[in-house]
C-alpha positions in Angstrom: -0.2 -0.1 0.1 2.9 2.0 0.4 2.7 3.2 -3.9 -1.2 4.0 -2.8 -0.4 6.7 -0.4 2.2 8.2 -2.4 -0.2 8.3 -4.9 -2.3 10.0 -2.7 0.0 12.4 -1.5 -0.2 14.4 -4.5 -3.5 15.4 -3.2 -2.1 17.5 -0.7 -3.1 19.5 1.0 -6.0 17.0 2.3 -7.7 19.8 4.1 -9.1 21.6 0.9 -11.1 17.8 0.3 -11.5 15.5 3.2 -13.3 17.5 5.6 -15.7 18.2 2.9 -16.0 15.0 1.3 -16.7 13.4 5.0 -19.4 15.7 5.6 -21.4 15.4 2.1 -20.3 11.4 2.7 -21.9 11.1 6.1 -25.1 13.3 5.3 -25.6 11.0 2.3 -25.4 8.0 4.3 -28.0 9.0 7.0 -30.8 10.3 4.8 -30.3 7.1 2.8 -30.5 5.1 6.0 -33.4 6.9 6.6 -35.2 5.7 3.9 -35.0 2.2 4.9 -35.6 2.6 8.6 -39.1 4.7 7.8 -39.9 1.1 6.2 -40.8 -0.3 9.6 -43.6 2.3 10.5 -45.0 1.9 6.8 -45.1 -2.1 7.0 -46.7 -1.9 10.4 -49.4 0.5 9.2 -49.8 -1.6 6.1 -50.2 -5.2 7.6 -52.0 -3.9 10.6 -49.3 -4.1 13.3 -49.3 -0.9 14.8 -49.8 0.1 18.3 -52.0 2.9 19.2 -49.9 4.2 21.9 -51.3 7.3 23.5 -50.0 10.4 22.7 -47.5 11.9 25.4 -45.6 15.3 25.1 -43.2 15.8 22.3 -39.2 14.9 23.0 -37.1 17.3 24.2 -34.2 18.7 21.5 -31.0 17.4 21.9 -28.6 16.6 18.8 -29.1 12.6 18.9 -30.4 9.7 17.1 -33.2 9.0 19.6 -34.1 12.8 19.7 -35.2 12.2 16.0 -36.6 8.9 16.3 -38.8 10.0 19.2 -39.8 13.1 17.3 -40.6 11.2 14.0 -42.7 8.7 16.4 -44.3 11.8 18.3 -45.8 13.2 14.8 -46.6 9.5 13.4 -48.5 8.6 16.2 -50.6 12.2 16.1 -51.3 11.8 12.7 -52.3 8.2 13.1 -54.7 9.0 16.3 -55.5 12.3 14.8 -56.1 11.9 10.8 -56.0 7.8 10.5 -53.9 5.8 9.2 -54.1 6.5 5.5 -52.7 10.0 6.3 -49.8 8.3 8.3 -49.2 6.5 5.5 -48.9 9.6 2.9 -46.5 11.3 6.0 -43.6 8.6 6.0 -43.8 8.8 2.1 -43.4 12.5 2.0 -40.7 12.4 4.6 -39.2 9.1 2.0 -39.1 11.3 -0.7 -37.2 14.2 0.9 -35.0 12.0 2.6 -34.2 10.3 -0.9 -34.1 14.2 -2.7 -31.1 15.0 0.3 -29.3 11.5 0.3 -28.6 12.2 -3.6 -27.9 15.8 -3.3 -25.4 15.1 -1.1 -24.1 11.9 -2.8 -23.6 14.3 -5.6 -21.8 17.4 -3.7 -19.4 14.4 -2.7 -18.6 13.3 -6.1 -17.9 16.9 -7.1 -15.1 17.1 -4.1 -13.5 13.6 -4.9 -13.5 14.7 -8.8 -11.7 18.1 -7.8 -9.3 15.5 -5.6 -8.7 12.8 -8.5 -8.1 15.7 -11.2 -5.7 17.2 -8.7 -3.8 14.1 -8.5 -3.2 13.3 -11.9 -2.3 16.7 -13.2 0.4 16.7 -10.4 1.3 13.5 -11.6 1.5 14.7 -15.0 3.2 18.0 -14.2 6.0 16.5 -12.2 6.5 13.6 -14.8 7.3 15.9 -17.0 9.5 18.3 -15.2 11.3 15.0 -14.6 11.7 14.2 -17.8 13.1 17.8 -18.4 15.3 18.0 -15.2 16.8 13.9 -15.9 20.4 14.2 -17.3 21.1 13.3 -21.2 22.7 10.0 -19.7 19.0 8.7 -18.2 17.6 8.8 -22.2 20.3 7.0 -23.7 19.6 3.9 -21.7 15.6 4.2 -22.3 12.9 3.5 -24.8 10.6 6.4 -26.3 8.0 4.3 -26.1 8.3 3.0 -22.4 8.8 7.0 -21.4 5.7 8.1 -23.6 3.7 5.1 -21.9 4.4 6.3 -18.4 2.8 9.8 -19.2 -0.4 8.4 -21.2 -0.9 5.4 -20.3 0.1 4.8 -16.8 -1.6 8.1 -15.5 -4.7 7.2 -17.4 -4.6 3.8 -15.5 -3.5 5.9 -12.5 -6.9 8.0 -12.9 -9.2 5.3 -14.0 -8.7 2.4 -11.0 -6.2 3.8 -7.9 -8.1 7.7 -7.8 -11.7 6.2 -8.7 -11.1 3.8 -5.8 -11.1 6.7 -3.4 -14.6 7.1 -3.6 -15.3 3.2 -3.4 -12.9 3.1 -0.3 -14.2 6.5 1.2 -17.9 6.3 0.5 -18.7 2.9 0.5 -17.1 1.9 3.5 -18.7 4.6 5.3 -22.0 3.2 3.9 -21.3 -0.2 5.0 -20.1 0.5 8.6 -23.6 2.3 9.3 -25.4 0.3 7.3 -23.9 -2.6 10.1 -24.7 0.0 12.8 -27.7 -0.2 11.9 -28.3 -4.1 11.9 -27.2 -4.2 15.0 -29.9 -1.8 16.3 -32.1 -4.4 14.6 -30.7 -7.5 15.8 -27.1 -8.4 17.6 -27.7 -12.1 16.8 -28.3 -11.7 13.4 -25.4 -9.5 12.7 -23.0 -11.0 14.3 -23.9 -14.5 12.3 -24.2 -12.4 8.9 -20.3 -10.8 9.7 -19.1 -14.7 9.2 -19.7 -13.9 5.3 -16.8 -11.1 5.2 -13.4 -13.1 5.9 -14.8 -15.8 3.4 -15.3 -12.9 0.5 -12.0 -10.9 1.6 -9.9 -14.0 1.4 -11.0 -14.7 -2.3 -10.9 -11.5 -3.2 -7.0 -10.9 -1.8 -5.9 -14.1 -4.1 -7.3 -12.6 -7.3 -5.5 -9.3 -6.6 -2.3 -10.8 -6.0 -2.4 -12.6 -9.4 -3.4 -9.8 -11.1 -0.9 -7.0 -9.7 2.4 -9.5 -11.2 0.4 -9.4 -14.7 -0.3 -5.7 -14.4 3.6 -5.5 -14.5 3.7 -7.7 -17.8 1.1 -5.7 -19.3 2.7 -2.4 -19.0 5.9 -3.5 -20.1 4.2 -5.0 -23.5 2.6 -1.1 -24.1 5.9 0.3 -23.6 7.2 -2.3 -26.7 3.6 -1.5 -28.8 4.6 2.3 -28.0 8.2 1.8 -29.4 7.3 -0.3 -32.5 4.9 2.4 -33.1 7.0 5.8 -32.7 9.9 3.8 -34.5 7.8 2.8 -37.5 6.0 6.7 -37.7 9.6 8.2 -37.8 11.2 5.7 -40.0 8.4 5.3 -42.2 10.6 6.5 -45.4 13.1 3.6 -44.6 10.3 0.9 -44.1 8.7 2.3 -47.2 12.4 1.8 -49.2 13.2 -1.2 -48.2 9.5 -2.4 -48.9 9.9 -3.5 -45.6 6.0 -2.8 -44.8 5.0 -6.3 -43.7 8.1 -7.1 -41.8 7.2 -4.4 -39.5 3.0 -5.2 -39.7 4.0 -8.8 -38.1 6.4 -7.3 -35.6 3.7 -5.1 -34.8 1.0 -7.6 -34.4 3.2 -10.2 -32.9 3.6 -7.9 -29.8 0.1 -6.3 -30.0 -1.8 -10.1 -29.9 0.6 -10.7 -26.9 -0.8 -7.9 -25.1 -4.4 -8.6 -26.2 -4.0 -12.1 -24.9 -2.5 -10.9 -21.8 -4.8 -8.1 -21.1 -7.8 -10.4 -21.8 -7.0 -12.5 -18.9 -6.6 -9.6 -16.5 -9.8 -8.4 -17.7 -10.9 -11.8 -16.9 -10.0 -12.3 -13.4 -10.5 -8.8 -12.9 -14.6 -9.4 -13.3 -14.2 -12.3 -12.0 -14.4 -10.3 -8.5 -17.9 -8.7 -8.2 -20.1 -11.8 -9.9 -18.3 -13.9 -6.8 -19.4 -11.4 -4.2 -22.8 -11.2 -5.4 -23.3 -15.1 -5.5 -21.8 -14.9 -1.8 -23.7 -12.4 -0.9 -27.1 -14.2 -2.1 -25.9 -17.2 -0.5 -25.4 -14.9 3.0 -28.9 -13.6 2.5 -30.5 -17.0 2.1 -28.6 -18.0 5.2 -30.2 -15.0 7.0 -34.0 -15.3 5.9 -33.7 -19.1 7.1 -32.2 -17.8 10.2 -34.2 -14.7 10.7 -37.3 -16.9 9.6 -36.6 -18.6 12.5 -36.5 -15.7 15.2 -39.8 -14.4 13.6 -41.6 -17.6 14.0 -40.3 -19.1 17.3 -42.2 -16.5 18.6 -39.9 -15.7 20.7 -40.5 -11.7 20.5 -36.9 -10.9 19.7 -37.6 -9.5 15.9 -40.9 -8.6 14.5 -41.8 -9.8 10.9 -41.6 -5.8 9.5 -38.3 -5.3 11.4 -37.2 -8.3 9.9 -38.4 -7.1 6.1 -36.5 -4.1 6.8 -33.3 -5.8 7.8 -33.3 -8.1 4.9 -33.9 -4.8 2.6 -31.2 -2.7 4.5 -28.8 -6.1 4.5 -29.1 -6.6 0.8 -28.2 -2.6 0.6 -24.8 -3.6 1.8 -24.4 -5.9 -1.6 -23.7 -2.9 -4.1 -21.3 -1.3 -1.5 -19.3 -4.8 -1.1 -19.3 -5.1 -4.8 -17.5 -2.1 -5.6 -15.2 -2.7 -3.1 -13.9 -6.2 -4.3 -13.7 -4.9 -7.9 -12.0 -1.6 -6.8 -9.4 -4.1 -4.8 -8.8 -6.1 -8.3 -8.8 -3.1 -10.4 -6.4 -0.9 -7.9 -3.7 -3.8 -8.8 -3.2 -2.4 -12.7 -3.3 1.2 -11.4 -0.4 0.0 -8.3 1.6 -1.4 -10.8 1.6 2.0 -13.0 2.0 3.9 -10.0 5.5 1.7 -9.5 6.6 2.3 -12.8 6.1 5.9 -12.4 7.7 6.6 -9.3 10.4 4.6 -10.8 11.0 7.6 -13.0 10.1 10.1 -10.6 12.7 8.8 -8.0 15.6 8.5 -10.6 18.7 11.0 -9.2 19.9 13.5 -11.3 23.3 13.1 -10.9 24.0 17.0 -12.7 22.7 19.2 -9.8 23.5 22.5 -8.9 25.8 23.6 -5.7 23.9 24.7 -3.0 26.1 28.0 -2.8 26.3 28.4 -6.5 28.1 31.2 -8.2 26.2 33.7 -10.3 27.4 34.3 -13.9 27.9 37.6 -15.4 29.1 36.5 -18.8 31.9 35.1 -20.9 35.3 37.5 -20.2 38.2 35.5 -20.6 38.4 31.8 -21.5 37.3 28.3 -21.3 39.8 25.7 -20.2 39.4 22.1 -20.2 42.0 20.4 -17.2 43.1 16.8 -17.5 39.0 15.9 -18.4 38.0 12.3 -18.7 34.9 10.8 -19.3 32.9 7.5 -19.7 29.7 6.0 -20.7 29.8 2.9 -18.6 32.8 1.3 -18.6 34.4 2.7 -21.8 36.2 6.0 -21.7 35.5 7.9 -24.4 37.7 11.5 -23.4 41.5 10.9 -21.8 43.1 13.3 -20.5 42.0 16.2 -22.3 43.6 19.5 -21.6 42.5 22.5 -24.0 42.2 26.2 -23.7 39.6 28.2 -25.6 40.3 31.9 -25.5 37.3 34.0 -25.7 36.6 35.2 -29.3 38.6 32.3 -31.3 37.3 30.0 -33.3 38.4 26.2 -32.2 37.4 23.4 -34.8 37.6 19.7 -33.4 38.1 17.2 -36.0 38.5 13.6 -36.3 36.8 10.1 -37.3 33.7 9.6 -36.1 33.8 8.0 -32.6 36.7 10.2 -31.5 34.8 11.7 -28.8 34.2 15.3 -30.2 30.7 15.5 -29.6 31.1 14.1 -26.0 33.6 17.2 -25.6 31.2 19.6 -26.6 28.4 18.1 -24.4 30.7 18.3 -21.0 30.9 22.1 -21.5 27.4 23.1 -20.7 27.1 20.2 -18.2 25.1 17.9 -20.2 27.5 15.7 -18.5 30.1 15.8 -15.5 33.6 14.6 -16.4 34.9 11.8 -14.2 38.0 13.4 -13.8 39.6 16.6 -14.0 37.6 19.5 -14.6 36.3 22.5 -16.8 36.6 25.9 -15.7 35.1 29.2 -17.3 37.1 32.2 -16.3 39.0 30.3 -14.1 35.7 28.9 -12.3 34.7 25.4 -12.3 31.4 24.8 -13.9 29.9 22.6 -11.2 30.4 25.8 -8.8 28.0 28.1 -11.2 24.3 28.3 -11.5 23.5 26.3 -14.0 20.8 28.1 -15.8 23.0 31.1 -15.9 25.9 28.9 -17.0 24.5 27.2 -19.8 22.5 30.3 -20.8 26.8 31.1 -21.9 26.3 29.0 -24.9 24.2 28.5 -28.2 23.8 25.2 -30.1 23.4 24.4 -33.3 23.8 20.3 -34.1 24.2 18.3 -37.3 20.1 16.9 -37.1 18.1 20.7 -37.1 15.8 20.2 -34.1 12.5 22.3 -34.7 9.1 21.8 -32.9 5.6 21.2 -33.9 5.2 24.7 -34.0 5.0 28.7 -35.8 8.3 29.7 -37.6 8.3 32.4 -35.2 8.2 30.7 -32.1 10.9 28.2 -33.4 13.0 31.2 -34.0 12.3 32.8 -30.4 11.8 29.8 -28.7 12.0 30.1 -24.9 11.3 34.1 -25.0 7.6 34.6 -24.7 8.0 38.3 -24.8 10.2 37.9 -28.0 9.4 41.1 -30.8 9.2 40.8 -34.6 11.8 43.3 -35.5 14.2 40.7 -33.4 13.3 37.3 -34.9 13.2 38.8 -38.4 16.5 40.5 -37.7 17.8 36.7 -36.7 16.3 35.1 -39.7 17.9 37.6 -41.6 21.3 37.0 -40.3 20.7 32.8 -40.9 19.8 33.5 -44.7 16.0 32.2 -43.7 14.2 35.3 -44.0 13.7 35.3 -48.1 12.5 31.2 -47.8 10.0 32.4 -44.4 8.5 34.9 -46.5 7.4 32.8 -49.2 6.0 30.2 -46.7 2.0 30.3 -46.8 1.5 32.1 -44.0 4.8 33.6 -43.5 6.7 33.7 -39.5 3.6 32.2 -38.2 3.4 29.3 -40.4 3.5 25.9 -38.7 6.7 23.7 -39.2 5.0 20.5 -38.6 6.5 17.8 -36.9 10.3 18.3 -36.3 9.7 20.6 -39.0 8.8 18.3 -42.0 7.6 21.0 -44.0 10.9 22.3 -44.5 13.8 21.2 -46.3 17.3 20.3 -44.7 18.8 23.4 -45.5 15.7 25.3 -44.3 15.6 24.0 -41.2 19.2 24.2 -40.6 19.2 27.9 -41.3 15.8 28.1 -38.9 18.3 26.2 -36.0 21.2 29.2 -37.1 18.0 31.9 -36.7 17.4 30.0 -33.1 20.8 30.4 -32.1 21.2 34.0 -33.4 18.5 35.1 -31.3 19.8 33.8 -28.4 23.0 35.6 -29.2 25.1 33.3 -26.5 28.7 34.5 -26.1 30.0 31.0 -27.1 28.3 28.8 -29.8 28.8 25.4 -30.1 28.2 23.9 -34.0 28.1 20.3 -34.4 28.8 19.3 -38.0 25.9 21.9 -39.3 26.4 21.4 -42.6 27.8 17.7 -43.1 23.8 16.5 -44.2 23.6 19.3 -46.9 23.4 19.9 -50.8 26.2 22.1 -52.0 23.8 25.0 -52.5 22.3 24.5 -49.0 26.0 24.0 -47.9 26.9 27.6 -48.7 23.9 29.3 -47.7 24.5 27.8 -44.1 27.8 28.2 -43.9 27.5 31.7 -44.7 24.9 32.0 -42.0 27.9 30.1 -39.7 30.1 32.6 -40.6 27.5 35.6 -40.0 27.0 33.8 -36.4 30.6 33.2 -35.3 31.8 36.9 -35.9 32.8 38.3 -32.7 32.2 35.4 -31.1 34.0 32.3 -29.4 33.5 29.0 -31.3 33.6 25.6 -31.3 33.1 24.0 -34.4 32.7 19.6 -35.2 33.6 19.6 -39.0 34.1 16.4 -41.3 34.2 18.9 -44.2 37.5 20.2 -43.4 37.4 22.9 -45.9 34.8 24.7 -43.7 37.2 24.9 -41.1 40.6 25.9 -42.5 40.4 29.8 -41.3 39.7 28.1 -37.7 42.5 29.7 -34.8 43.2 26.3 -33.8 42.0 23.2 -34.9 42.4 19.9 -32.5 42.8 16.3 -34.2 41.1 13.6 -31.9 41.5 10.3 -32.4 40.2 7.5 -29.5 39.3 9.9 -27.0 42.4 12.0 -27.4 44.2 15.0 -28.6 46.7 13.8 -31.3 47.3 17.1 -32.9 46.7 20.7 -32.8 47.6 24.1 -34.6 46.1 26.2 -37.6 45.3 24.4 -41.0 48.7 25.4 -42.3 50.8 24.1 -39.5 48.8 20.8 -39.3 49.2 20.4 -43.0 53.1 20.1 -42.7 52.9 17.3 -40.4 52.7 14.1 -41.4 49.9 13.1 -39.2 46.2 12.4 -38.9 45.1 15.8 -40.1 47.3 15.2 -43.5 45.6 12.4 -43.7 42.0 13.4 -43.3 42.7 16.2 -46.0 44.1 13.9 -48.4 41.1 11.5 -48.3 38.6 14.5 -48.6 40.6 15.9 -51.9 40.8 12.6 -53.4 
């Protein structure tokens, strides 16, 4: 139940819900019970068993059940003696109608309160999950499948709402209702009620056994759903390759296999979950039959322990326990899927972020001198990808990183804005370790243009002004012009208000890349990281993008990763990397004079 109570903690503070809900629920139960307790005088009138007691004085007021009961019988006796039994019957019916209306009004009010609570829980869970996704380090996402993460924030949260949160109403309201019914039943007959309680341990053990088996299957079905979402996401993202290789049938069979396994397990879970309700009902009916036999014996025995009208009212009230008992048994079994989903949610929320800000982090006023990597080493798991890197990047200089794929270039640039922390060594900005600086301010020093242009399914304007809500049109247009993007943007159907589609699919590769450059220009950071920004473009697009990059790098510190070495000939210093180490450094002319890795790379590209 630890997971259950952790889920409920998202609705804090409880004072906004519990007192109000308790009042409405108790009132709904009280007025609901009035309907059934009034059956006794009604039946006595109909069966001619009404005792004509002389009318005494009205009872003195006290806030207790006995006062209300005595007051009712006082007025009831008055009507019987003064107006006759039919008028007394009318009086009872009017009271029943009023109590039914009030019971349902208060039940509706209690539902409104519990709805506020369940909506808040689901809203807070989604907000916490989204915040966690945005705060977790890149290392975490490298280990996770996108489908699993999407299933957590969609289906798992939906499962919480439809099972765990919905069970709140059942556990609170129906539990109170059963307790109130049993208190009333004890007032009718202690022996009969003690006899009826024997049913609950038997039903409880059956339900507990079903719930135990459901929980394990619920873990498995959430995992299968994650697999299904992963296949779907991969298919949508890679539809061009799938069609190009005529592999529609292959991916369809792969999806069908996973989907059919999911369907089989879902069918098994639903069958077991739905078994709880009919089992409870069968056991309840058996118990009612036993009560009729035992209660009938008490009535027909002539001992006077229980009257016929009281016995009928007793059976009717006891039968009302059937519905809340079924609800509770169904909620217990249904809740197992929700608890399994809750465990998956907390697995994400409990994930530790190793990229944290120091308690007394230093403010970052700007970039003044240099960025220094001092004896920096880094590894993924047990494999080192950077080894003892020493590098100084002075302000205003252009530093190029070259080398074969897998040499550690991108990893090195990921360390600068603290997407990762080095295993050994230090990264210093103006002589201060980046781990001692305020994280958001430090990352504000960097602008990034990656090899794959990343755009959001929003307007051109919002993509360029990403993260700044008060951006002006003049600022955005200025950035677009510097990035050589303004002309093609103006040719779009709605100009800067055109939506670019998912990941910018409405634009060409060169247009997307110039959009990302415009975004970097708009941010206007002092340090630019350019990760192979022209490697996937055609010649004309490359020329336009390279021209935009040259404008972007003016009067700015730049770290450029390049496979096309012709684009970095004018860099102030070229760093040649191989297997995570710096093997050469110098400008283009100096490196060509050496018989090293750089000269071989240039020769291969010229050839």
